[in-house]
Steps between C-alpha positions, in 0.01 A plus 500: 500500500786505240273345235218741575742793480616379157140457381413854612805656335406332172136594531579861562672518161281269303141528634249752361694546173350529144402169333767325308492623141788594281593860523321564826583770739653391833249712700117521486381829345304767691141399424254782490129477415155444630273327241578154354308399199384160365414386151202280609235527771578141606871600560387806699258286713762239566741771624241662721422169659872459593583866568599440862760245400860621458597477140158573356493806276163674533525859619818669620373551851518122536853475375708493187779301356772683695316491840427127454868439437592682823227301691645174368856604583410598854298179554805296390728695738261463802394142430134631479199349324410850375592864531277807465656844450365815669583868469705515817608300798233664713237392244632140519452497874165684523331326208608155631359578850179625346465181300549281812294682756132597536284681755494287816832324441807515711841606376824443687775754424867495615569793719808594297339526148561779251333823610271512194379143577414613856326816362292296257395247763411767758350753259325284235443142609405591858248743352360212302437295817809283459635440855879571486714358776876570530739232633857464608688410183734269686217280619578218260275194518325636809301713258249207510364635826377814333307329226120528514227326297472820289873560452538543123866588463824605655722780370867498596842582367868434559717689580252728683458854360742741673602256779608203291397205715498174312206286591469120484309501173483124450353455851236770435416362160467144633260612771296693236472190282391279787217742581396596144622862538652665195857630564611815322868592518667826390840391365622822339826511704668175389387454135510143359867519488527465880171334595192337340227525761262270308745222549480569872127412500351850453181514297529853343811702444467874437769755436599825343689458177563873522784408739776256424330319215505808275805633681524850353237707687316573173177312506224367728359146476371238747488116485266244642632140479295201615581142565152378412347565155145543633603748758702690238194524274290625783741784572557577134125539438487745791789702361335514156160579654626823666677606180865494622735502209878511447648729232687377193815688587504374859482140374791563273703664776439204740600249226813693459577515869462120525814443287734653751316405824741221604815706460345810659367315801831330568700822470248677727518214750871526524495880533223491750665262734827690484326829598293323762821354651651840505194640683531220754836637604390859557446620855186691417327177392294304748374223277512386138176382336649308205369143461852373414617612844417316827381824662187491272198302632448191294853480367476123539198488268684716244795257503265210439271648236708759309808471289598871522397839635367814333658829558226645712549490877454700820725652766388590856714773642555596863264776612573852361306812408269507195711789366809274509318239287405772259849639481646148432249425228531834335886475501501185288605566144469153338161416661177649374205534737201313355230249585577240243804270463636214287640729218861560418524804729567500878229643724455591869175547701422537875231244603238526773350145534129483561391199712166371614563154645821590677687813603798643324695621788845578366585856630755576229443591140455230234639590147446290196778467235465382149839415348534557131763450240733780577864424605467343845794687652354834381180414692695406812706820475173697467348335805827541697512869434133555606478261796672736757193722466301235688578625852415183696760567778666173399736616233848365485 
């Protein structure tokens, strides 16, 4: 793990930089444009024939020098055969699932996936006669019992969206390989600094680079990374066929964010654990859903497969009135209320889990916290001042 950590730190600084020429800039420029021209018809035809291959300059929708640099950098960090960029994390998920399924196929989806993943599966894929089945994310290798002859893929993530369970990803991936089922894993939470899912046996890794990778809440971009080159090309052609495209400024902003990813993630890890530990000592708190703590389901898998923790976690409080939850959230001064996370700012959001394969039966409110780069004691003081508004009847 130490050697991998060292390689990642070096790659974050060195990968995806301009080619080595004297007097070069340290950063790739923002590359804007649409048409690329050629001096000979033979050169144009050669580029057209290879237009789906990363690195081929043909037309800007297929990529340019800067986006190819970012794809190469991310492939290096993830240990991937190839990477394709998309316009958002949602696009990375939906376009991948569209490429892997067809009418009449069966798709297995973890019950704790991102809400937009669930919405796409139920609202789009199901309408195209793809049979979507949700499963308990903690099933591990027993997932084999759910495979059918027409099972095309499985979509899962860790930690789970909102509830932060950490599944046994290697066991699920191994079962998929044994049955010829493509495994798709949403790895947005950990980033390659803390986990490289392809090394755990996953076939396809998708994530939102709008979150920690860019790190500044100023752009949207998605990533599809594949362990197999043929599978990567299949998905890339689908992305290109629907016309999805990343912008030049977004590519530059993600390349910029990469340079500080390691130091940001480690600072956020330390701050997140300190604040989670503070929450664990508060009488209003029933359970902490932070993968680095034993109270979180799958903590043992987090210890085995991850080298650190992101600053996004959940807290289940003892039952109280909805108005108390609103009063607590509204009283916070250092925490914005927003649906995203992974930037430099701290966020708070009440969560109402949606479940299909199992019931969510916690009676108390669940609130998600994203810990940013503010002073950690300032965040604790803010939470401490607002928490008495949560009238759970269990206050000290």
